[in-house]
Biopython code that builds the backbone (N, CA, C, O; Angstrom):
import numpy as np
from Bio.PDB.StructureBuilder import StructureBuilder

atoms = [
    (1, "UNK", "N", (28.614, -28.143, -71.975)),
    (1, "UNK", "CA", (28.287, -28.280, -70.557)),
    (1, "UNK", "C", (29.549, -28.528, -69.731)),
    (1, "UNK", "O", (29.724, -27.954, -68.656)),
    (2, "UNK", "N", (30.423, -29.391, -70.248)),
    (2, "UNK", "CA", (31.651, -29.698, -69.513)),
    (2, "UNK", "C", (32.537, -28.480, -69.332)),
    (2, "UNK", "O", (33.120, -28.280, -68.266)),
    (3, "UNK", "N", (32.640, -27.667, -70.374)),
    (3, "UNK", "CA", (33.465, -26.456, -70.273)),
    (3, "UNK", "C", (32.875, -25.483, -69.271)),
    (3, "UNK", "O", (33.606, -24.854, -68.506)),
    (4, "UNK", "N", (31.542, -25.354, -69.272)),
    (4, "UNK", "CA", (30.892, -24.458, -68.321)),
    (4, "UNK", "C", (31.084, -24.897, -66.887)),
    (4, "UNK", "O", (31.368, -24.075, -66.016)),
    (5, "UNK", "N", (30.932, -26.190, -66.630)),
    (5, "UNK", "CA", (31.116, -26.721, -65.274)),
    (5, "UNK", "C", (32.566, -26.552, -64.831)),
    (5, "UNK", "O", (32.826, -26.150, -63.697)),
    (6, "UNK", "N", (33.514, -26.857, -65.722)),
    (6, "UNK", "CA", (34.936, -26.708, -65.385)),
    (6, "UNK", "C", (35.257, -25.254, -65.087)),
    (6, "UNK", "O", (36.031, -24.961, -64.175)),
    (7, "UNK", "N", (34.671, -24.349, -65.843)),
    (7, "UNK", "CA", (34.909, -22.929, -65.628)),
    (7, "UNK", "C", (34.393, -22.488, -64.259)),
    (7, "UNK", "O", (35.061, -21.729, -63.556)),
    (8, "UNK", "N", (33.216, -22.958, -63.884)),
    (8, "UNK", "CA", (32.677, -22.626, -62.565)),
    (8, "UNK", "C", (33.500, -23.233, -61.446)),
    (8, "UNK", "O", (33.802, -22.567, -60.456)),
    (9, "UNK", "N", (33.862, -24.502, -61.604)),
    (9, "UNK", "CA", (34.617, -25.190, -60.557)),
    (9, "UNK", "C", (35.980, -24.526, -60.356)),
    (9, "UNK", "O", (36.500, -24.500, -59.241)),
    (10, "UNK", "N", (36.545, -24.002, -61.412)),
    (10, "UNK", "CA", (37.857, -23.366, -61.306)),
    (10, "UNK", "C", (37.760, -21.946, -60.741)),
    (10, "UNK", "O", (38.621, -21.529, -59.966)),
    (11, "UNK", "N", (36.725, -21.208, -61.122)),
    (11, "UNK", "CA", (36.660, -19.792, -60.755)),
    (11, "UNK", "C", (35.949, -19.507, -59.439)),
    (11, "UNK", "O", (36.285, -18.532, -58.766)),
    (12, "UNK", "N", (34.994, -20.314, -59.059)),
    (12, "UNK", "CA", (34.240, -20.040, -57.838)),
    (12, "UNK", "C", (35.110, -20.021, -56.579)),
    (12, "UNK", "O", (34.947, -19.120, -55.757)),
    (13, "UNK", "N", (36.018, -20.967, -56.394)),
    (13, "UNK", "CA", (36.885, -20.870, -55.212)),
    (13, "UNK", "C", (37.760, -19.616, -55.226)),
    (13, "UNK", "O", (38.054, -19.055, -54.170)),
    (14, "UNK", "N", (38.177, -19.172, -56.415)),
    (14, "UNK", "CA", (39.004, -17.967, -56.500)),
    (14, "UNK", "C", (38.201, -16.724, -56.133)),
    (14, "UNK", "O", (38.765, -15.739, -55.656)),
    (15, "UNK", "N", (36.905, -16.765, -56.351)),
    (15, "UNK", "CA", (36.056, -15.628, -56.005)),
    (15, "UNK", "C", (35.646, -15.697, -54.539)),
    (15, "UNK", "O", (35.709, -14.695, -53.827)),
    (16, "UNK", "N", (35.231, -16.862, -54.094)),
    (16, "UNK", "CA", (34.698, -17.014, -52.743)),
    (16, "UNK", "C", (35.799, -17.075, -51.690)),
    (16, "UNK", "O", (35.618, -16.570, -50.582)),
    (17, "UNK", "N", (36.943, -17.686, -52.019)),
    (17, "UNK", "CA", (38.011, -17.903, -51.047)),
    (17, "UNK", "C", (38.516, -16.645, -50.351)),
    (17, "UNK", "O", (38.522, -16.606, -49.121)),
    (18, "UNK", "N", (38.940, -15.614, -51.080)),
    (18, "UNK", "CA", (39.425, -14.404, -50.395)),
    (18, "UNK", "C", (38.355, -13.726, -49.551)),
    (18, "UNK", "O", (38.653, -13.191, -48.484)),
    (19, "UNK", "N", (37.120, -13.745, -50.018)),
    (19, "UNK", "CA", (36.037, -13.123, -49.248)),
    (19, "UNK", "C", (35.789, -13.908, -47.964)),
    (19, "UNK", "O", (35.700, -13.327, -46.882)),
    (20, "UNK", "N", (35.680, -15.231, -48.087)),
    (20, "UNK", "CA", (35.453, -16.061, -46.901)),
    (20, "UNK", "C", (36.643, -15.979, -45.940)),
    (20, "UNK", "O", (36.459, -15.925, -44.724)),
    (21, "UNK", "N", (37.863, -15.970, -46.490)),
    (21, "UNK", "CA", (39.047, -15.831, -45.644)),
    (21, "UNK", "C", (39.070, -14.507, -44.905)),
    (21, "UNK", "O", (39.423, -14.451, -43.727)),
    (22, "UNK", "N", (38.693, -13.441, -45.596)),
    (22, "UNK", "CA", (38.630, -12.130, -44.938)),
    (22, "UNK", "C", (37.607, -12.099, -43.826)),
    (22, "UNK", "O", (37.854, -11.515, -42.771)),
    (23, "UNK", "N", (36.465, -12.718, -44.048)),
    (23, "UNK", "CA", (35.437, -12.765, -43.005)),
    (23, "UNK", "C", (35.926, -13.579, -41.813)),
    (23, "UNK", "O", (35.730, -13.173, -40.667)),
    (24, "UNK", "N", (36.559, -14.724, -42.068)),
    (24, "UNK", "CA", (37.086, -15.534, -40.959)),
    (24, "UNK", "C", (38.140, -14.774, -40.165)),
    (24, "UNK", "O", (38.143, -14.817, -38.935)),
    (25, "UNK", "N", (39.034, -14.080, -40.860)),
    (25, "UNK", "CA", (40.070, -13.310, -40.162)),
    (25, "UNK", "C", (39.452, -12.162, -39.390)),
    (25, "UNK", "O", (39.880, -11.862, -38.276)),
    (26, "UNK", "N", (38.454, -11.521, -39.965)),
    (26, "UNK", "CA", (37.800, -10.398, -39.292)),
    (26, "UNK", "C", (37.057, -10.852, -38.044)),
    (26, "UNK", "O", (37.099, -10.182, -37.013)),
    (27, "UNK", "N", (36.380, -11.991, -38.137)),
    (27, "UNK", "CA", (35.556, -12.461, -37.014)),
    (27, "UNK", "C", (36.371, -13.176, -35.931)),
    (27, "UNK", "O", (36.102, -13.025, -34.739)),
    (28, "UNK", "N", (37.373, -13.960, -36.362)),
    (28, "UNK", "CA", (38.084, -14.808, -35.400)),
    (28, "UNK", "C", (39.485, -14.311, -35.055)),
    (28, "UNK", "O", (40.126, -14.865, -34.163)),
    (29, "UNK", "N", (39.966, -13.295, -35.731)),
    (29, "UNK", "CA", (41.339, -12.841, -35.524)),
    (29, "UNK", "C", (42.263, -13.522, -36.517)),
    (29, "UNK", "O", (41.878, -14.475, -37.196)),
    (30, "UNK", "N", (43.484, -13.022, -36.592)),
    (30, "UNK", "CA", (44.421, -13.497, -37.604)),
    (30, "UNK", "C", (44.746, -14.980, -37.443)),
    (30, "UNK", "O", (44.593, -15.754, -38.388)),
    (31, "UNK", "N", (45.189, -15.372, -36.269)),
    (31, "UNK", "CA", (45.643, -16.753, -36.064)),
    (31, "UNK", "C", (44.490, -17.742, -36.211)),
    (31, "UNK", "O", (44.581, -18.684, -36.998)),
    (32, "UNK", "N", (43.422, -17.540, -35.472)),
    (32, "UNK", "CA", (42.295, -18.469, -35.516)),
    (32, "UNK", "C", (41.583, -18.420, -36.859)),
    (32, "UNK", "O", (41.076, -19.443, -37.318)),
    (33, "UNK", "N", (41.533, -17.259, -37.499)),
    (33, "UNK", "CA", (40.905, -17.155, -38.814)),
    (33, "UNK", "C", (41.652, -17.946, -39.873)),
    (33, "UNK", "O", (41.045, -18.633, -40.694)),
    (34, "UNK", "N", (42.986, -17.844, -39.846)),
    (34, "UNK", "CA", (43.794, -18.596, -40.807)),
    (34, "UNK", "C", (43.697, -20.089, -40.520)),
    (34, "UNK", "O", (43.597, -20.890, -41.449)),
    (35, "UNK", "N", (43.725, -20.468, -39.258)),
    (35, "UNK", "CA", (43.578, -21.884, -38.911)),
    (35, "UNK", "C", (42.225, -22.427, -39.353)),
    (35, "UNK", "O", (42.135, -23.527, -39.898)),
    (36, "UNK", "N", (41.179, -21.648, -39.115)),
    (36, "UNK", "CA", (39.843, -22.077, -39.530)),
    (36, "UNK", "C", (39.761, -22.197, -41.048)),
    (36, "UNK", "O", (39.173, -23.145, -41.568)),
    (37, "UNK", "N", (40.347, -21.239, -41.757)),
    (37, "UNK", "CA", (40.356, -21.301, -43.218)),
    (37, "UNK", "C", (41.092, -22.524, -43.731)),
    (37, "UNK", "O", (40.665, -23.154, -44.699)),
    (38, "UNK", "N", (42.200, -22.861, -43.082)),
    (38, "UNK", "CA", (42.949, -24.050, -43.468)),
    (38, "UNK", "C", (42.131, -25.315, -43.239)),
    (38, "UNK", "O", (42.111, -26.209, -44.085)),
    (39, "UNK", "N", (41.457, -25.388, -42.097)),
    (39, "UNK", "CA", (40.626, -26.559, -41.810)),
    (39, "UNK", "C", (39.466, -26.681, -42.803)),
    (39, "UNK", "O", (39.142, -27.783, -43.247)),
    (40, "UNK", "N", (38.843, -25.557, -43.148)),
    (40, "UNK", "CA", (37.763, -25.578, -44.133)),
    (40, "UNK", "C", (38.304, -26.032, -45.490)),
    (40, "UNK", "O", (37.648, -26.800, -46.194)),
    (41, "UNK", "N", (39.491, -25.563, -45.858)),
    (41, "UNK", "CA", (40.099, -25.966, -47.128)),
    (41, "UNK", "C", (40.393, -27.459, -47.159)),
    (41, "UNK", "O", (40.137, -28.129, -48.159)),
    (42, "UNK", "N", (40.928, -27.972, -46.065)),
    (42, "UNK", "CA", (41.206, -29.406, -45.987)),
    (42, "UNK", "C", (39.909, -30.206, -46.072)),
    (42, "UNK", "O", (39.854, -31.236, -46.743)),
    (43, "UNK", "N", (38.871, -29.733, -45.394)),
    (43, "UNK", "CA", (37.573, -30.410, -45.427)),
    (43, "UNK", "C", (37.012, -30.439, -46.848)),
    (43, "UNK", "O", (36.590, -31.492, -47.326)),
    (44, "UNK", "N", (37.005, -29.291, -47.523)),
    (44, "UNK", "CA", (36.487, -29.245, -48.893)),
    (44, "UNK", "C", (37.347, -30.075, -49.840)),
    (44, "UNK", "O", (36.820, -30.710, -50.753)),
    (45, "UNK", "N", (38.657, -30.077, -49.637)),
    (45, "UNK", "CA", (39.524, -30.912, -50.463)),
    (45, "UNK", "C", (39.220, -32.392, -50.287)),
    (45, "UNK", "O", (39.179, -33.142, -51.262)),
    (46, "UNK", "N", (39.008, -32.811, -49.049)),
    (46, "UNK", "CA", (38.650, -34.203, -48.781)),
    (46, "UNK", "C", (37.299, -34.569, -49.375)),
    (46, "UNK", "O", (37.125, -35.658, -49.920)),
    (47, "UNK", "N", (36.345, -33.652, -49.265)),
    (47, "UNK", "CA", (35.032, -33.903, -49.871)),
    (47, "UNK", "C", (35.145, -34.010, -51.386)),
    (47, "UNK", "O", (34.510, -34.872, -51.994)),
    (48, "UNK", "N", (35.938, -33.155, -51.995)),
    (48, "UNK", "CA", (36.119, -33.207, -53.453)),
    (48, "UNK", "C", (36.772, -34.512, -53.878)),
    (48, "UNK", "O", (36.374, -35.113, -54.875)),
    (49, "UNK", "N", (37.781, -34.955, -53.119)),
    (49, "UNK", "CA", (38.436, -36.226, -53.452)),
    (49, "UNK", "C", (37.465, -37.388, -53.312)),
    (49, "UNK", "O", (37.452, -38.288, -54.151)),
    (50, "UNK", "N", (36.655, -37.378, -52.263)),
    (50, "UNK", "CA", (35.660, -38.433, -52.091)),
    (50, "UNK", "C", (34.627, -38.422, -53.197)),
    (50, "UNK", "O", (34.226, -39.479, -53.685)),
    (51, "UNK", "N", (34.190, -37.236, -53.599)),
    (51, "UNK", "CA", (33.225, -37.122, -54.681)),
    (51, "UNK", "C", (33.812, -37.627, -55.995)),
    (51, "UNK", "O", (33.147, -38.347, -56.740)),
    (52, "UNK", "N", (35.053, -37.251, -56.280)),
    (52, "UNK", "CA", (35.699, -37.718, -57.510)),
    (52, "UNK", "C", (35.848, -39.230, -57.520)),
    (52, "UNK", "O", (35.644, -39.875, -58.548)),
    (53, "UNK", "N", (36.197, -39.780, -56.396)),
    (53, "UNK", "CA", (36.352, -41.240, -56.313)),
    (53, "UNK", "C", (35.013, -41.931, -56.525)),
    (53, "UNK", "O", (34.938, -42.983, -57.161)),
    (54, "UNK", "N", (33.955, -41.328, -55.983)),
    (54, "UNK", "CA", (32.630, -41.938, -56.112)),
    (54, "UNK", "C", (32.126, -41.889, -57.544)),
    (54, "UNK", "O", (31.553, -42.866, -58.027)),
    (55, "UNK", "N", (32.327, -40.771, -58.234)),
    (55, "UNK", "CA", (31.793, -40.672, -59.592)),
    (55, "UNK", "C", (32.669, -41.377, -60.618)),
    (55, "UNK", "O", (32.221, -41.639, -61.735)),
    (56, "UNK", "N", (33.904, -41.685, -60.258)),
    (56, "UNK", "CA", (34.781, -42.349, -61.221)),
    (56, "UNK", "C", (34.458, -43.833, -61.360)),
    (56, "UNK", "O", (34.966, -44.489, -62.269)),
    (57, "UNK", "N", (33.643, -44.361, -60.494)),
    (57, "UNK", "CA", (33.269, -45.774, -60.579)),
    (57, "UNK", "C", (34.273, -46.641, -59.856)),
    (57, "UNK", "O", (35.178, -46.158, -59.175)),
    (58, "UNK", "N", (34.089, -47.910, -60.023)),
    (58, "UNK", "CA", (34.983, -48.849, -59.344)),
    (58, "UNK", "C", (36.346, -48.841, -60.029)),
    (58, "UNK", "O", (36.454, -48.570, -61.225)),
    (59, "UNK", "N", (37.348, -49.133, -59.275)),
    (59, "UNK", "CA", (38.710, -49.198, -59.826)),
    (59, "UNK", "C", (38.856, -50.471, -60.635)),
    (59, "UNK", "O", (38.497, -51.560, -60.188)),
    (60, "UNK", "N", (39.382, -50.313, -61.816)),
    (60, "UNK", "CA", (39.614, -51.464, -62.677)),
    (60, "UNK", "C", (41.062, -51.898, -62.525)),
    (60, "UNK", "O", (41.962, -51.074, -62.362)),
    (61, "UNK", "N", (41.265, -53.183, -62.582)),
    (61, "UNK", "CA", (42.633, -53.692, -62.488)),
    (61, "UNK", "C", (43.426, -53.232, -63.699)),
    (61, "UNK", "O", (42.916, -53.197, -64.819)),
    (62, "UNK", "N", (44.679, -52.881, -63.456)),
    (62, "UNK", "CA", (45.534, -52.454, -64.558)),
    (62, "UNK", "C", (45.884, -53.638, -65.450)),
    (62, "UNK", "O", (46.207, -54.725, -64.971)),
    (63, "UNK", "N", (45.815, -53.409, -66.725)),
    (63, "UNK", "CA", (46.233, -54.447, -67.672)),
    (63, "UNK", "C", (47.754, -54.510, -67.671)),
    (63, "UNK", "O", (48.420, -53.572, -67.230)),
    (64, "UNK", "N", (48.298, -55.604, -68.160)),
    (64, "UNK", "CA", (49.752, -55.765, -68.144)),
    (64, "UNK", "C", (50.451, -54.753, -69.026)),
    (64, "UNK", "O", (51.591, -54.378, -68.751)),
    (65, "UNK", "N", (49.784, -54.298, -70.090)),
    (65, "UNK", "CA", (50.425, -53.345, -70.993)),
    (65, "UNK", "C", (50.332, -51.910, -70.501)),
    (65, "UNK", "O", (50.992, -51.031, -71.057)),
    (66, "UNK", "N", (49.535, -51.651, -69.478)),
    (66, "UNK", "CA", (49.442, -50.302, -68.928)),
    (66, "UNK", "C", (50.575, -50.076, -67.936)),
    (66, "UNK", "O", (51.040, -51.004, -67.275)),
    (67, "UNK", "N", (51.001, -48.837, -67.849)),
    (67, "UNK", "CA", (52.113, -48.479, -66.985)),
    (67, "UNK", "C", (51.590, -47.623, -65.843)),
    (67, "UNK", "O", (50.799, -46.707, -66.068)),
    (68, "UNK", "N", (52.019, -47.908, -64.627)),
    (68, "UNK", "CA", (51.645, -47.104, -63.485)),
    (68, "UNK", "C", (52.397, -45.776, -63.481)),
    (68, "UNK", "O", (53.339, -45.579, -64.248)),
    (69, "UNK", "N", (51.966, -44.878, -62.611)),
    (69, "UNK", "CA", (52.556, -43.541, -62.551)),
    (69, "UNK", "C", (54.038, -43.590, -62.198)),
    (69, "UNK", "O", (54.853, -42.929, -62.842)),
    (70, "UNK", "N", (54.383, -44.352, -61.205)),
    (70, "UNK", "CA", (55.797, -44.427, -60.783)),
    (70, "UNK", "C", (56.679, -45.034, -61.864)),
    (70, "UNK", "O", (57.800, -44.578, -62.091)),
    (71, "UNK", "N", (56.169, -46.058, -62.527)),
    (71, "UNK", "CA", (56.940, -46.671, -63.614)),
    (71, "UNK", "C", (57.123, -45.677, -64.761)),
    (71, "UNK", "O", (58.185, -45.634, -65.383)),
    (72, "UNK", "N", (56.102, -44.889, -65.040)),
    (72, "UNK", "CA", (56.213, -43.882, -66.095)),
    (72, "UNK", "C", (57.236, -42.818, -65.722)),
    (72, "UNK", "O", (57.971, -42.334, -66.581)),
    (73, "UNK", "N", (57.286, -42.451, -64.438)),
    (73, "UNK", "CA", (58.291, -41.472, -64.010)),
    (73, "UNK", "C", (59.706, -42.023, -64.154)),
    (73, "UNK", "O", (60.620, -41.300, -64.550)),
    (74, "UNK", "N", (59.884, -43.294, -63.836)),
    (74, "UNK", "CA", (61.207, -43.899, -63.957)),
    (74, "UNK", "C", (61.674, -43.941, -65.407)),
    (74, "UNK", "O", (62.869, -43.836, -65.683)),
    (75, "UNK", "N", (60.732, -44.095, -66.328)),
    (75, "UNK", "CA", (61.074, -44.158, -67.749)),
    (75, "UNK", "C", (61.251, -42.779, -68.387)),
    (75, "UNK", "O", (61.796, -42.670, -69.485)),
    (76, "UNK", "N", (60.797, -41.736, -67.708)),
    (76, "UNK", "CA", (60.788, -40.396, -68.297)),
    (76, "UNK", "C", (62.158, -39.740, -68.249)),
    (76, "UNK", "O", (63.019, -40.095, -67.444)),
    (77, "UNK", "N", (62.327, -38.782, -69.128)),
    (77, "UNK", "CA", (63.527, -37.957, -69.171)),
    (77, "UNK", "C", (63.583, -37.115, -67.884)),
    (77, "UNK", "O", (62.572, -36.519, -67.514)),
    (78, "UNK", "N", (64.718, -37.048, -67.201)),
    (78, "UNK", "CA", (64.815, -36.259, -65.962)),
    (78, "UNK", "C", (64.445, -34.788, -66.153)),
    (78, "UNK", "O", (63.945, -34.152, -65.226)),
    (79, "UNK", "N", (64.687, -34.247, -67.343)),
    (79, "UNK", "CA", (64.306, -32.846, -67.589)),
    (79, "UNK", "C", (62.784, -32.686, -67.579)),
    (79, "UNK", "O", (62.270, -31.660, -67.132)),
    (80, "UNK", "N", (62.071, -33.689, -68.067)),
    (80, "UNK", "CA", (60.615, -33.619, -68.047)),
    (80, "UNK", "C", (60.069, -33.766, -66.624)),
    (80, "UNK", "O", (59.067, -33.145, -66.269)),
    (81, "UNK", "N", (60.727, -34.582, -65.825)),
    (81, "UNK", "CA", (60.310, -34.724, -64.425)),
    (81, "UNK", "C", (60.518, -33.405, -63.688)),
    (81, "UNK", "O", (59.675, -32.988, -62.893)),
    (82, "UNK", "N", (61.637, -32.758, -63.956)),
    (82, "UNK", "CA", (61.899, -31.449, -63.343)),
    (82, "UNK", "C", (60.842, -30.435, -63.794)),
    (82, "UNK", "O", (60.373, -29.634, -62.986)),
    (83, "UNK", "N", (60.467, -30.465, -65.063)),
    (83, "UNK", "CA", (59.423, -29.584, -65.564)),
    (83, "UNK", "C", (58.083, -29.882, -64.901)),
    (83, "UNK", "O", (57.331, -28.963, -64.577)),
    (84, "UNK", "N", (57.782, -31.157, -64.698)),
    (84, "UNK", "CA", (56.544, -31.546, -64.026)),
    (84, "UNK", "C", (56.502, -30.996, -62.604)),
    (84, "UNK", "O", (55.491, -30.431, -62.188)),
    (85, "UNK", "N", (57.594, -31.159, -61.857)),
    (85, "UNK", "CA", (57.637, -30.647, -60.485)),
    (85, "UNK", "C", (57.507, -29.130, -60.448)),
    (85, "UNK", "O", (56.817, -28.591, -59.583)),
    (86, "UNK", "N", (58.158, -28.440, -61.370)),
    (86, "UNK", "CA", (58.044, -26.981, -61.378)),
    (86, "UNK", "C", (56.616, -26.564, -61.704)),
    (86, "UNK", "O", (56.118, -25.595, -61.132)),
    (87, "UNK", "N", (55.948, -27.271, -62.607)),
    (87, "UNK", "CA", (54.560, -26.950, -62.937)),
    (87, "UNK", "C", (53.643, -27.188, -61.740)),
    (87, "UNK", "O", (52.736, -26.397, -61.481)),
    (88, "UNK", "N", (53.879, -28.276, -61.015)),
    (88, "UNK", "CA", (53.073, -28.560, -59.822)),
    (88, "UNK", "C", (53.244, -27.457, -58.793)),
    (88, "UNK", "O", (52.259, -26.983, -58.228)),
    (89, "UNK", "N", (54.477, -27.042, -58.539)),
    (89, "UNK", "CA", (54.729, -25.983, -57.553)),
    (89, "UNK", "C", (54.126, -24.653, -57.984)),
    (89, "UNK", "O", (53.553, -23.934, -57.165)),
    (90, "UNK", "N", (54.251, -24.327, -59.258)),
    (90, "UNK", "CA", (53.690, -23.068, -59.746)),
    (90, "UNK", "C", (52.178, -23.062, -59.584)),
    (90, "UNK", "O", (51.609, -22.085, -59.098)),
    (91, "UNK", "N", (51.523, -24.144, -59.988)),
    (91, "UNK", "CA", (50.069, -24.196, -59.872)),
    (91, "UNK", "C", (49.618, -24.207, -58.417)),
    (91, "UNK", "O", (48.569, -23.654, -58.088)),
    (92, "UNK", "N", (50.399, -24.829, -57.552)),
    (92, "UNK", "CA", (50.063, -24.859, -56.130)),
    (92, "UNK", "C", (50.167, -23.469, -55.510)),
    (92, "UNK", "O", (49.347, -23.091, -54.673)),
    (93, "UNK", "N", (51.175, -22.715, -55.926)),
    (93, "UNK", "CA", (51.465, -21.429, -55.290)),
    (93, "UNK", "C", (50.845, -20.221, -55.990)),
    (93, "UNK", "O", (50.981, -19.103, -55.495)),
    (94, "UNK", "N", (50.170, -20.409, -57.124)),
    (94, "UNK", "CA", (49.704, -19.253, -57.872)),
    (94, "UNK", "C", (48.612, -18.468, -57.160)),
    (94, "UNK", "O", (48.415, -17.296, -57.481)),
    (95, "UNK", "N", (47.909, -19.045, -56.229)),
    (95, "UNK", "CA", (46.835, -18.338, -55.526)),
    (95, "UNK", "C", (47.276, -17.738, -54.194)),
    (95, "UNK", "O", (46.498, -17.032, -53.553)),
    (96, "UNK", "N", (48.482, -18.000, -53.776)),
    (96, "UNK", "CA", (48.951, -17.477, -52.495)),
    (96, "UNK", "C", (48.920, -15.948, -52.429)),
    (96, "UNK", "O", (48.553, -15.411, -51.384)),
    (97, "UNK", "N", (49.287, -15.217, -53.493)),
    (97, "UNK", "CA", (49.226, -13.747, -53.396)),
    (97, "UNK", "C", (47.845, -13.195, -53.089)),
    (97, "UNK", "O", (47.733, -12.139, -52.467)),
    (98, "UNK", "N", (46.783, -13.888, -53.513)),
    (98, "UNK", "CA", (45.444, -13.403, -53.214)),
    (98, "UNK", "C", (45.170, -13.441, -51.710)),
    (98, "UNK", "O", (44.549, -12.527, -51.168)),
    (99, "UNK", "N", (45.627, -14.484, -51.046)),
    (99, "UNK", "CA", (45.450, -14.564, -49.598)),
    (99, "UNK", "C", (46.239, -13.462, -48.905)),
    (99, "UNK", "O", (45.746, -12.847, -47.960)),
    (100, "UNK", "N", (47.459, -13.209, -49.367)),
    (100, "UNK", "CA", (48.255, -12.139, -48.760)),
    (100, "UNK", "C", (47.647, -10.777, -49.011)),
    (100, "UNK", "O", (47.785, -9.881, -48.178)),
    (101, "UNK", "N", (46.976, -10.595, -50.140)),
    (101, "UNK", "CA", (46.313, -9.318, -50.412)),
    (101, "UNK", "C", (45.202, -9.069, -49.389)),
    (101, "UNK", "O", (45.026, -7.941, -48.930)),
    (102, "UNK", "N", (44.460, -10.106, -49.034)),
    (102, "UNK", "CA", (43.405, -9.967, -48.031)),
    (102, "UNK", "C", (44.009, -9.623, -46.672)),
    (102, "UNK", "O", (43.521, -8.725, -45.987)),
    (103, "UNK", "N", (45.057, -10.325, -46.283)),
    (103, "UNK", "CA", (45.700, -10.066, -44.990)),
    (103, "UNK", "C", (46.282, -8.652, -44.954)),
    (103, "UNK", "O", (46.159, -7.961, -43.943)),
    (104, "UNK", "N", (46.912, -8.219, -46.040)),
    (104, "UNK", "CA", (47.466, -6.862, -46.113)),
    (104, "UNK", "C", (46.362, -5.815, -45.997)),
    (104, "UNK", "O", (46.514, -4.830, -45.274)),
    (105, "UNK", "N", (45.259, -6.022, -46.701)),
    (105, "UNK", "CA", (44.182, -5.052, -46.675)),
    (105, "UNK", "C", (43.558, -4.938, -45.279)),
    (105, "UNK", "O", (43.208, -3.843, -44.837)),
    (106, "UNK", "N", (43.423, -6.063, -44.598)),
    (106, "UNK", "CA", (42.812, -6.028, -43.271)),
    (106, "UNK", "C", (43.776, -5.468, -42.234)),
    (106, "UNK", "O", (43.379, -4.634, -41.421)),
    (107, "UNK", "N", (45.043, -5.911, -42.243)),
    (107, "UNK", "CA", (45.995, -5.490, -41.215)),
    (107, "UNK", "C", (46.543, -4.091, -41.451)),
    (107, "UNK", "O", (46.552, -3.271, -40.533)),
    (108, "UNK", "N", (47.001, -3.802, -42.668)),
    (108, "UNK", "CA", (47.726, -2.556, -42.907)),
    (108, "UNK", "C", (46.831, -1.412, -43.398)),
    (108, "UNK", "O", (47.084, -0.253, -43.069)),
    (109, "UNK", "N", (45.808, -1.714, -44.167)),
    (109, "UNK", "CA", (44.961, -0.660, -44.695)),
    (109, "UNK", "C", (43.736, -0.404, -43.844)),
    (109, "UNK", "O", (43.044, 0.596, -44.036)),
    (110, "UNK", "N", (43.457, -1.299, -42.900)),
    (110, "UNK", "CA", (42.329, -1.118, -42.001)),
    (110, "UNK", "C", (40.977, -1.378, -42.643)),
    (110, "UNK", "O", (39.956, -0.878, -42.171)),
    (111, "UNK", "N", (40.964, -2.150, -43.708)),
    (111, "UNK", "CA", (39.709, -2.472, -44.375)),
    (111, "UNK", "C", (39.032, -3.605, -43.610)),
    (111, "UNK", "O", (39.685, -4.557, -43.183)),
    (112, "UNK", "N", (37.718, -3.490, -43.444)),
    (112, "UNK", "CA", (37.005, -4.591, -42.773)),
    (112, "UNK", "C", (36.683, -5.677, -43.785)),
    (112, "UNK", "O", (36.759, -5.460, -44.994)),
    (113, "UNK", "N", (36.327, -6.831, -43.283)),
    (113, "UNK", "CA", (35.981, -7.937, -44.166)),
    (113, "UNK", "C", (34.776, -7.592, -44.995)),
    (113, "UNK", "O", (34.330, -8.405, -45.805)),
]
sb = StructureBuilder()
sb.init_structure("model")
sb.init_model(0)
sb.init_chain("A")
sb.init_seg("    ")
for serial, (resi, resn, name, xyz) in enumerate(atoms, 1):
    if name == "N":
        sb.init_residue(resn, " ", resi, " ")
    sb.init_atom(name, np.array(xyz, "f"), 0.0, 1.0, " ", f" {name:<3s}", serial, name[0])
structure = sb.get_structure()
């Protein structure tokens, strides 16, 4: 069940996002469509963060033997920190070409949403 839910949560935005973005750009124009898409993304991101916080339960106090994130970064090898940052940037930017494909198709190829 967990694998199925994770698969849906990961793939549904990739399927729905370009279609919804194309419709917003088609209906509202390039500037307002992109702005609206950004606002919708921020809204859904905030809702997801709130949902995750709610289902994770109450925050438990850290035990003395546990290490916080910043302390773990200070103790880590600088090469691993650099690898972590590169992984974060890659994962953040991996979906950007899909958005540009929608904009290219609408502006240059004349395809409707």
